[in-house]
OpenMM code with the backbone's topology and positions (N, CA, C; nanometers):
from openmm import Vec3, app, unit

residues = "UNK UNK UNK UNK UNK UNK UNK UNK UNK UNK UNK UNK UNK UNK UNK UNK UNK UNK UNK UNK UNK UNK UNK UNK UNK UNK UNK UNK UNK UNK UNK UNK UNK UNK UNK UNK UNK UNK UNK UNK UNK UNK UNK UNK UNK UNK UNK UNK UNK UNK UNK UNK UNK UNK UNK UNK UNK UNK UNK UNK UNK UNK UNK UNK UNK UNK UNK UNK UNK UNK UNK UNK UNK UNK UNK UNK UNK UNK UNK UNK UNK UNK UNK UNK UNK UNK UNK UNK UNK UNK UNK UNK UNK UNK UNK UNK UNK UNK UNK UNK UNK UNK UNK UNK UNK UNK UNK UNK UNK UNK UNK UNK UNK UNK UNK UNK UNK UNK UNK UNK UNK UNK UNK UNK UNK UNK UNK UNK UNK UNK UNK UNK UNK UNK UNK UNK UNK UNK UNK UNK UNK UNK UNK".split()
positions = [
    Vec3(0.0859, -0.1174, 0.0000),
    Vec3(0.0000, 0.0000, 0.0000),
    Vec3(0.0902, 0.1232, 0.0000),
    Vec3(0.0657, 0.2129, -0.0940),
    Vec3(0.1491, 0.3334, -0.0996),
    Vec3(0.1014, 0.4353, 0.0037),
    Vec3(0.1788, 0.5424, 0.0139),
    Vec3(0.1526, 0.6420, 0.1180),
    Vec3(0.0163, 0.7092, 0.1017),
    Vec3(-0.0230, 0.7390, -0.0204),
    Vec3(-0.1519, 0.8056, -0.0420),
    Vec3(-0.2681, 0.7144, -0.0023),
    Vec3(-0.2583, 0.5872, -0.0385),
    Vec3(-0.3641, 0.4922, -0.0012),
    Vec3(-0.3705, 0.4773, 0.1505),
    Vec3(-0.2511, 0.4690, 0.2135),
    Vec3(-0.2475, 0.4565, 0.3579),
    Vec3(-0.3125, 0.5782, 0.4233),
    Vec3(-0.2816, 0.6972, 0.3716),
    Vec3(-0.3350, 0.8206, 0.4281),
    Vec3(-0.4869, 0.8254, 0.4142),
    Vec3(-0.5389, 0.7858, 0.2990),
    Vec3(-0.6848, 0.7858, 0.2777),
    Vec3(-0.7522, 0.6902, 0.3757),
    Vec3(-0.6945, 0.5692, 0.3883),
    Vec3(-0.7501, 0.4701, 0.4813),
    Vec3(-0.7416, 0.5179, 0.6252),
    Vec3(-0.6284, 0.5786, 0.6598),
    Vec3(-0.6082, 0.6221, 0.7979),
    Vec3(-0.7009, 0.7373, 0.8334),
    Vec3(-0.7193, 0.8304, 0.7407),
    Vec3(-0.8104, 0.9427, 0.7656),
    Vec3(-0.9520, 0.8892, 0.7851),
    Vec3(-0.9939, 0.7947, 0.7024),
    Vec3(-1.1272, 0.7350, 0.7180),
    Vec3(-1.1389, 0.6680, 0.8550),
    Vec3(-1.0343, 0.5968, 0.8957),
    Vec3(-1.0341, 0.5313, 1.0262),
    Vec3(-1.0421, 0.6359, 1.1381),
    Vec3(-0.9617, 0.7397, 1.1287),
    Vec3(-0.9593, 0.8426, 1.2333),
    Vec3(-1.0933, 0.9140, 1.2445),
    Vec3(-1.1610, 0.9328, 1.1330),
    Vec3(-1.2914, 0.9993, 1.1354),
    Vec3(-1.3950, 0.9156, 1.2116),
    Vec3(-1.3780, 0.7823, 1.2090),
    Vec3(-1.4724, 0.6944, 1.2787),
    Vec3(-1.4481, 0.6892, 1.4291),
    Vec3(-1.3324, 0.7355, 1.4734),
    Vec3(-1.3029, 0.7338, 1.6163),
    Vec3(-1.3899, 0.8334, 1.6910),
    Vec3(-1.4308, 0.7950, 1.8119),
    Vec3(-1.5095, 0.8866, 1.8950),
    Vec3(-1.4235, 0.9994, 1.9491),
    Vec3(-1.2996, 0.9678, 1.9813),
    Vec3(-1.2079, 1.0685, 2.0342),
    Vec3(-1.0746, 1.0549, 1.9613),
    Vec3(-1.0245, 1.1690, 1.9173),
    Vec3(-0.8943, 1.1699, 1.8482),
    Vec3(-0.7986, 1.2580, 1.9267),
    Vec3(-0.6699, 1.2262, 1.9125),
    Vec3(-0.5687, 1.3114, 1.9737),
    Vec3(-0.5591, 1.4403, 1.8912),
    Vec3(-0.4888, 1.5356, 1.9472),
    Vec3(-0.4720, 1.6640, 1.8782),
    Vec3(-0.4004, 1.6446, 1.7449),
    Vec3(-0.2948, 1.5612, 1.7443),
    Vec3(-0.2215, 1.5418, 1.6186),
    Vec3(-0.3058, 1.4647, 1.5171),
    Vec3(-0.3943, 1.3763, 1.5636),
    Vec3(-0.4823, 1.3048, 1.4707),
    Vec3(-0.5854, 1.3996, 1.4096),
    Vec3(-0.6372, 1.4912, 1.4890),
    Vec3(-0.7314, 1.5903, 1.4359),
    Vec3(-0.6635, 1.6777, 1.3304),
    Vec3(-0.5403, 1.7188, 1.3593),
    Vec3(-0.4660, 1.8020, 1.2645),
    Vec3(-0.4350, 1.7233, 1.1378),
    Vec3(-0.4031, 1.5956, 1.1524),
    Vec3(-0.3765, 1.5110, 1.0367),
    Vec3(-0.4992, 1.5035, 0.9462),
    Vec3(-0.6162, 1.4829, 1.0044),
    Vec3(-0.7405, 1.4765, 0.9260),
    Vec3(-0.7634, 1.6093, 0.8541),
    Vec3(-0.7482, 1.7194, 0.9275),
    Vec3(-0.7711, 1.8518, 0.8662),
    Vec3(-0.6743, 1.8784, 0.7508),
    Vec3(-0.5468, 1.8487, 0.7730),
    Vec3(-0.4480, 1.8752, 0.6669),
    Vec3(-0.4661, 1.7800, 0.5486),
    Vec3(-0.5024, 1.6558, 0.5744),
    Vec3(-0.5200, 1.5596, 0.4659),
    Vec3(-0.6365, 1.6003, 0.3763),
    Vec3(-0.7376, 1.6606, 0.4349),
    Vec3(-0.8560, 1.7001, 0.3580),
    Vec3(-0.8472, 1.8419, 0.3020),
    Vec3(-0.7444, 1.9136, 0.3386),
    Vec3(-0.7279, 2.0519, 0.2921),
    Vec3(-0.6858, 2.0480, 0.1455),
    Vec3(-0.7634, 2.1116, 0.0564),
    Vec3(-0.7337, 2.1024, -0.0875),
    Vec3(-0.6117, 2.1833, -0.1306),
    Vec3(-0.5890, 2.2973, -0.0720),
    Vec3(-0.4790, 2.3844, -0.1169),
    Vec3(-0.3749, 2.3999, -0.0063),
    Vec3(-0.2985, 2.2927, 0.0145),
    Vec3(-0.1965, 2.2940, 0.1191),
    Vec3(-0.0729, 2.3687, 0.0719),
    Vec3(-0.0150, 2.4416, 0.1649),
    Vec3(0.1108, 2.5105, 0.1363),
    Vec3(0.2254, 2.4113, 0.1569),
    Vec3(0.3470, 2.4554, 0.1248),
    Vec3(0.4642, 2.3709, 0.1451),
    Vec3(0.4809, 2.3401, 0.2937),
    Vec3(0.4542, 2.4382, 0.3786),
    Vec3(0.4637, 2.4165, 0.5237),
    Vec3(0.3580, 2.3165, 0.5703),
    Vec3(0.2369, 2.3269, 0.5112),
    Vec3(0.1308, 2.2314, 0.5444),
    Vec3(0.1711, 2.0895, 0.5039),
    Vec3(0.2302, 2.0766, 0.3847),
    Vec3(0.2743, 1.9451, 0.3364),
    Vec3(0.3838, 1.8878, 0.4266),
    Vec3(0.4746, 1.9754, 0.4711),
    Vec3(0.5817, 1.9307, 0.5594),
    Vec3(0.5241, 1.8838, 0.6934),
    Vec3(0.4281, 1.9592, 0.7479),
    Vec3(0.3634, 1.9209, 0.8734),
    Vec3(0.2828, 1.7920, 0.8548),
    Vec3(0.2130, 1.7806, 0.7427),
    Vec3(0.1359, 1.6597, 0.7133),
    Vec3(0.2291, 1.5371, 0.7069),
    Vec3(0.3426, 1.5523, 0.6416),
    Vec3(0.4382, 1.4416, 0.6315),
    Vec3(0.4867, 1.3996, 0.7700),
    Vec3(0.5129, 1.4968, 0.8553),
    Vec3(0.5576, 1.4651, 0.9913),
    Vec3(0.4460, 1.3957, 1.0701),
    Vec3(0.3231, 1.4426, 1.0529),
    Vec3(0.2099, 1.3805, 1.1226),
    Vec3(0.1843, 1.2383, 1.0721),
    Vec3(0.2042, 1.2186, 0.9423),
    Vec3(0.1890, 1.0841, 0.8855),
    Vec3(0.2931, 0.9901, 0.9467),
    Vec3(0.4176, 1.0360, 0.9547),
    Vec3(0.5220, 0.9522, 1.0154),
    Vec3(0.4886, 0.9207, 1.1614),
    Vec3(0.4376, 1.0215, 1.2333),
    Vec3(0.3992, 1.0014, 1.3730),
    Vec3(0.2857, 0.9005, 1.3840),
    Vec3(0.1870, 0.9142, 1.3006),
    Vec3(0.0714, 0.8231, 1.3048),
    Vec3(0.1120, 0.6815, 1.2653),
    Vec3(0.2021, 0.6701, 1.1690),
    Vec3(0.2511, 0.5378, 1.1307),
    Vec3(0.3306, 0.4747, 1.2448),
    Vec3(0.4094, 0.5551, 1.3120),
    Vec3(0.4866, 0.5041, 1.4260),
    Vec3(0.3924, 0.4606, 1.5386),
    Vec3(0.2896, 0.5404, 1.5634),
    Vec3(0.1911, 0.5036, 1.6655),
    Vec3(0.1176, 0.3750, 1.6278),
    Vec3(0.0879, 0.3609, 1.4990),
    Vec3(0.0199, 0.2407, 1.4500),
    Vec3(0.1097, 0.1180, 1.4687),
    Vec3(0.2382, 0.1319, 1.4330),
    Vec3(0.3312, 0.0195, 1.4521),
    Vec3(0.3459, -0.0148, 1.6003),
    Vec3(0.3494, 0.0879, 1.6854),
    Vec3(0.3612, 0.0638, 1.8300),
    Vec3(0.2374, -0.0089, 1.8825),
    Vec3(0.1207, 0.0301, 1.8354),
    Vec3(-0.0026, -0.0369, 1.8775),
    Vec3(-0.0028, -0.1823, 1.8311),
    Vec3(0.0419, -0.2061, 1.7094),
    Vec3(0.0499, -0.3435, 1.6586),
    Vec3(0.1504, -0.4249, 1.7400),
    Vec3(0.2605, -0.3621, 1.7787),
    Vec3(0.3609, -0.4312, 1.8595),
    Vec3(0.3049, -0.4649, 1.9975),
    Vec3(0.2267, -0.3724, 2.0562),
    Vec3(0.1640, -0.3994, 2.1862),
    Vec3(0.0677, -0.5173, 2.1765),
    Vec3(-0.0111, -0.5218, 2.0696),
    Vec3(-0.1051, -0.6327, 2.0497),
    Vec3(-0.0293, -0.7636, 2.0316),
    Vec3(0.0766, -0.7604, 1.9519),
    Vec3(0.1563, -0.8816, 1.9294),
    Vec3(0.2204, -0.9290, 2.0596),
    Vec3(0.2708, -0.8357, 2.1387),
    Vec3(0.3327, -0.8725, 2.2672),
    Vec3(0.2281, -0.9318, 2.3618),
    Vec3(0.1099, -0.8723, 2.3658),
    Vec3(0.0034, -0.9247, 2.4518),
    Vec3(-0.0357, -1.0659, 2.4089),
    Vec3(-0.0403, -1.0892, 2.2784),
    Vec3(-0.0725, -1.2237, 2.2285),
    Vec3(0.0349, -1.3235, 2.2682),
    Vec3(0.1612, -1.2833, 2.2584),
    Vec3(0.2705, -1.3719, 2.2983),
    Vec3(0.2648, -1.4047, 2.4470),
    Vec3(0.2354, -1.3040, 2.5274),
    Vec3(0.2261, -1.3244, 2.6717),
    Vec3(0.1122, -1.4203, 2.7041),
    Vec3(-0.0036, -1.3986, 2.6409),
    Vec3(-0.1183, -1.4866, 2.6631),
    Vec3(-0.0878, -1.6288, 2.6184),
    Vec3(-0.0224, -1.6412, 2.5038),
    Vec3(0.0144, -1.7728, 2.4525),
    Vec3(0.1093, -1.8433, 2.5483),
    Vec3(0.2053, -1.7687, 2.6004),
    Vec3(0.3005, -1.8252, 2.6955),
    Vec3(0.2295, -1.8701, 2.8225),
    Vec3(0.1352, -1.7891, 2.8715),
    Vec3(0.0585, -1.8256, 2.9904),
    Vec3(-0.0223, -1.9525, 2.9653),
    Vec3(-0.0866, -1.9607, 2.8482),
    Vec3(-0.1657, -2.0796, 2.8158),
    Vec3(-0.0776, -2.2035, 2.8089),
    Vec3(0.0407, -2.1906, 2.7481),
    Vec3(0.1316, -2.3046, 2.7393),
    Vec3(0.1784, -2.3467, 2.8780),
    Vec3(0.2070, -2.2506, 2.9630),
    Vec3(0.2509, -2.2804, 3.0988),
    Vec3(0.1397, -2.3505, 3.1769),
    Vec3(0.0181, -2.2996, 3.1651),
    Vec3(-0.0950, -2.3607, 3.2344),
    Vec3(-0.1199, -2.5020, 3.1820),
    Vec3(-0.1087, -2.5198, 3.0517),
    Vec3(-0.1268, -2.6514, 2.9917),
    Vec3(-0.0200, -2.7484, 3.0433),
    Vec3(0.1044, -2.7025, 3.0499),
    Vec3(0.2133, -2.7870, 3.0997),
    Vec3(0.1913, -2.8224, 3.2470),
    Vec3(0.1440, -2.7251, 3.3262),
    Vec3(0.1167, -2.7518, 3.4674),
    Vec3(0.0050, -2.8540, 3.4828),
    Vec3(-0.1028, -2.8404, 3.4035),
    Vec3(-0.2128, -2.9368, 3.4093),
    Vec3(-0.1652, -3.0756, 3.3682),
    Vec3(-0.0830, -3.0807, 3.2638),
    Vec3(-0.0318, -3.2091, 3.2159),
    Vec3(0.0567, -3.2745, 3.3222),
    Vec3(0.1433, -3.1966, 3.3860),
    Vec3(0.2308, -3.2498, 3.4905),
    Vec3(0.1489, -3.2985, 3.6096),
    Vec3(0.0453, -3.2234, 3.6461),
    Vec3(-0.0405, -3.2641, 3.7576),
    Vec3(-0.1129, -3.3940, 3.7240),
    Vec3(-0.1684, -3.4019, 3.6042),
    Vec3(-0.2383, -3.5236, 3.5625),
    Vec3(-0.1428, -3.6429, 3.5644),
    Vec3(-0.0215, -3.6224, 3.5169),
    Vec3(0.0783, -3.7303, 3.5151),
    Vec3(0.1098, -3.7756, 3.6580),
    Vec3(0.1284, -3.6790, 3.7479),
    Vec3(0.1586, -3.7108, 3.8878),
    Vec3(0.0435, -3.7893, 3.9506),
    Vec3(-0.0808, -3.7466, 3.9245),
    Vec3(-0.1969, -3.8153, 3.9821),
    Vec3(-0.2107, -3.9575, 3.9273),
    Vec3(-0.1827, -3.9745, 3.8004),
    Vec3(-0.1868, -4.1087, 3.7414),
    Vec3(-0.0812, -4.1973, 3.8061),
    Vec3(0.0398, -4.1422, 3.8224),
    Vec3(0.1472, -4.2188, 3.8851),
    Vec3(0.1094, -4.2595, 4.0278),
    Vec3(0.0445, -4.1701, 4.1003),
    Vec3(0.0025, -4.2020, 4.2365),
    Vec3(-0.1081, -4.3071, 4.2355),
    Vec3(-0.1971, -4.2996, 4.1386),
    Vec3(-0.3020, -4.4001, 4.1260),
    Vec3(-0.2458, -4.5381, 4.0981),
    Vec3(-0.1402, -4.5441, 4.0193),
    Vec3(-0.0751, -4.6717, 3.9906),
    Vec3(-0.0211, -4.7336, 4.1200),
    Vec3(0.0265, -4.6512, 4.2101),
    Vec3(0.0768, -4.7026, 4.3383),
    Vec3(-0.0344, -4.7725, 4.4168),
    Vec3(-0.1536, -4.7147, 4.4143),
    Vec3(-0.2657, -4.7785, 4.4840),
    Vec3(-0.2990, -4.9129, 4.4192),
    Vec3(-0.2905, -4.9197, 4.2876),
    Vec3(-0.3129, -5.0466, 4.2184),
    Vec3(-0.2070, -5.1490, 4.2559),
    Vec3(-0.0817, -5.1067, 4.2570),
    Vec3(0.0270, -5.1983, 4.2917),
    Vec3(0.0143, -5.2507, 4.4353),
    Vec3(-0.0351, -5.1666, 4.5244),
    Vec3(-0.0511, -5.2063, 4.6643),
    Vec3(-0.1813, -5.2833, 4.6854),
    Vec3(-0.2548, -5.3081, 4.5779),
    Vec3(-0.3823, -5.3796, 4.5822),
    Vec3(-0.4826, -5.3098, 4.6741),
    Vec3(-0.4871, -5.1769, 4.6629),
    Vec3(-0.5798, -5.0968, 4.7429),
    Vec3(-0.6910, -5.0343, 4.6585),
    Vec3(-0.6975, -5.0672, 4.5320),
    Vec3(-0.7935, -5.0035, 4.4418),
    Vec3(-0.9381, -5.0294, 4.4834),
    Vec3(-0.9620, -5.1394, 4.5541),
    Vec3(-1.0990, -5.1733, 4.5949),
    Vec3(-1.1429, -5.0971, 4.7202),
    Vec3(-1.0523, -5.0278, 4.7858),
    Vec3(-1.0845, -4.9533, 4.9078),
    Vec3(-1.1514, -4.8211, 4.8727),
    Vec3(-1.2326, -4.7733, 4.9666),
    Vec3(-1.3046, -4.6470, 4.9420),
    Vec3(-1.2080, -4.5289, 4.9530),
    Vec3(-1.2526, -4.4174, 4.9033),
    Vec3(-1.1708, -4.2961, 4.9111),
    Vec3(-1.1458, -4.2576, 5.0565),
    Vec3(-1.2498, -4.2739, 5.1400),
    Vec3(-1.2355, -4.2415, 5.2811),
    Vec3(-1.1321, -4.3288, 5.3498),
    Vec3(-1.1351, -4.4587, 5.3182),
    Vec3(-1.0371, -4.5501, 5.3780),
    Vec3(-0.8957, -4.5131, 5.3349),
    Vec3(-0.8806, -4.4862, 5.2065),
    Vec3(-0.7475, -4.4518, 5.1557),
    Vec3(-0.6974, -4.3218, 5.2161),
    Vec3(-0.7854, -4.2236, 5.2240),
    Vec3(-0.7441, -4.0964, 5.2830),
    Vec3(-0.7094, -4.1149, 5.4302),
    Vec3(-0.7891, -4.1932, 5.5026),
    Vec3(-0.7593, -4.2206, 5.6429),
    Vec3(-0.6238, -4.2875, 5.6586),
    Vec3(-0.5940, -4.3840, 5.5716),
    Vec3(-0.4646, -4.4514, 5.5739),
    Vec3(-0.3512, -4.3516, 5.5525),
    Vec3(-0.3692, -4.2642, 5.4547),
    Vec3(-0.2661, -4.1649, 5.4250),
    Vec3(-0.2503, -4.0644, 5.5386),
    Vec3(-0.3616, -4.0264, 5.6009),
    Vec3(-0.3539, -3.9337, 5.7141),
    Vec3(-0.2790, -3.9968, 5.8312),
    Vec3(-0.3041, -4.1259, 5.8550),
    Vec3(-0.2329, -4.1958, 5.9623),
    Vec3(-0.0839, -4.2006, 5.9313),
    Vec3(-0.0498, -4.2289, 5.8073),
    Vec3(0.0916, -4.2335, 5.7686),
    Vec3(0.1550, -4.0954, 5.7810),
    Vec3(0.0803, -3.9918, 5.7441),
    Vec3(0.1342, -3.8554, 5.7496),
    Vec3(0.1659, -3.8131, 5.8925),
    Vec3(0.0941, -3.8698, 5.9913),
    Vec3(0.1174, -3.8345, 6.1314),
    Vec3(0.2335, -3.9126, 6.1916),
    Vec3(0.2839, -4.0097, 6.1186),
    Vec3(0.3918, -4.0940, 6.1700),
    Vec3(0.5253, -4.0236, 6.1524),
    Vec3(0.5950, -4.0074, 6.2653),
    Vec3(0.7252, -3.9415, 6.2633),
    Vec3(0.8403, -4.0404, 6.2781),
    Vec3(0.8079, -4.1670, 6.2914),
    Vec3(0.9099, -4.2691, 6.3158),
    Vec3(0.9911, -4.2943, 6.1890),
    Vec3(1.1192, -4.2534, 6.1863),
    Vec3(1.1995, -4.2717, 6.0655),
    Vec3(1.2224, -4.4195, 6.0318),
    Vec3(1.2235, -4.5045, 6.1322),
    Vec3(1.2420, -4.6473, 6.1044),
    Vec3(1.1210, -4.7047, 6.0323),
    Vec3(1.0039, -4.6601, 6.0712),
    Vec3(0.8811, -4.7060, 6.0045),
    Vec3(0.8803, -4.6596, 5.8582),
    Vec3(0.9189, -4.5327, 5.8379),
    Vec3(0.9236, -4.4807, 5.7008),
    Vec3(1.0288, -4.5580, 5.6197),
    Vec3(1.1411, -4.5879, 5.6795),
    Vec3(1.2459, -4.6633, 5.6099),
    Vec3(1.1950, -4.8021, 5.5729),
    Vec3(1.1211, -4.8653, 5.6651),
    Vec3(1.0651, -4.9984, 5.6376),
    Vec3(0.9649, -4.9915, 5.5225),
    Vec3(0.8774, -4.8887, 5.5269),
    Vec3(0.7786, -4.8731, 5.4190),
    Vec3(0.8481, -4.8501, 5.2854),
    Vec3(0.9528, -4.7692, 5.2872),
    Vec3(1.0271, -4.7412, 5.1636),
    Vec3(1.0906, -4.8698, 5.1098),
    Vec3(1.1477, -4.9467, 5.1993),
    Vec3(1.2117, -5.0718, 5.1583),
    Vec3(1.1100, -5.1669, 5.0938),
    Vec3(0.9942, -5.1804, 5.1561),
    Vec3(0.8894, -5.2674, 5.1005),
    Vec3(0.8396, -5.2134, 4.9668),
    Vec3(0.8229, -5.0825, 4.9585),
    Vec3(0.7769, -5.0207, 4.8338),
    Vec3(0.8777, -5.0351, 4.7218),
    Vec3(1.0034, -5.0090, 4.7518),
    Vec3(1.1090, -5.0233, 4.6506),
    Vec3(1.1177, -5.1669, 4.6006),
    Vec3(1.0996, -5.2627, 4.6932),
    Vec3(1.1060, -5.4040, 4.6531),
    Vec3(0.9929, -5.4383, 4.5569),
    Vec3(0.8718, -5.3909, 4.5864),
    Vec3(0.7584, -5.4189, 4.4972),
    Vec3(0.7772, -5.3505, 4.3630),
    Vec3(0.8262, -5.2277, 4.3640),
    Vec3(0.8517, -5.1576, 4.2383),
    Vec3(0.9546, -5.2317, 4.1542),
    Vec3(1.0579, -5.2813, 4.2194),
    Vec3(1.1603, -5.3556, 4.1462),
    Vec3(1.1024, -5.4837, 4.0895),
    Vec3(1.0170, -5.5500, 4.1674),
    Vec3(0.9533, -5.6741, 4.1230),
    Vec3(0.8613, -5.6495, 4.0027),
    Vec3(0.7903, -5.5396, 4.0054),
    Vec3(0.6952, -5.5077, 3.8975),
    Vec3(0.7624, -5.4367, 3.7804),
    Vec3(0.8902, -5.4173, 3.7884),
    Vec3(0.9606, -5.3512, 3.6775),
    Vec3(0.9445, -5.2007, 3.6818),
    Vec3(0.9291, -5.1489, 3.8021),
    Vec3(0.9138, -5.0038, 3.8206),
    Vec3(0.8028, -4.9505, 3.7309),
    Vec3(0.6844, -5.0070, 3.7469),
    Vec3(0.5686, -4.9729, 3.6628),
    Vec3(0.5283, -4.8266, 3.6706),
    Vec3(0.5707, -4.7578, 3.7726),
    Vec3(0.5310, -4.6170, 3.7859),
    Vec3(0.6367, -4.5222, 3.7339),
    Vec3(0.7429, -4.5768, 3.6786),
    Vec3(0.8473, -4.4880, 3.6248),
    Vec3(0.7891, -4.4151, 3.5039),
    Vec3(0.8134, -4.2899, 3.4938),
    Vec3(0.7554, -4.2202, 3.3815),
    Vec3(0.8366, -4.1129, 3.3423),
] * unit.nanometer
topology = app.Topology()
chain = topology.addChain("A")
for resn in residues:
    res = topology.addResidue(resn, chain)
    for name in ("N", "CA", "C"):
        topology.addAtom(name, app.Element.getBySymbol(name[0]), res)
């Protein structure tokens, strides 16, 4: 698009705005002025460059906002995927321990009792038994 076409399109766009800046109002007036002087043409050229720069800046802001939103969506998607993977891995442990038939309340109660246990020897024993079963099953929860 050449400069004249851009100016015609931009003036039409600016006229549709409810509120224009002072330089945009002057740009519209000078663009529509039939008998511009050399000084008017010089001012119009400067206003066109300013408006083009403002337009590029606005486009850059929109592009940056889109990139930020895209990055946030990707991060949220990765977090959801990691959480789902972790929950699946934990569910596999219940299957390996043959606890899948137990109710949610029973399982939660079991976990709460374990969470209250501070005995390091008990935890070491549980770890040893768990590691042995994982080794026997081929580390089915490795992921």
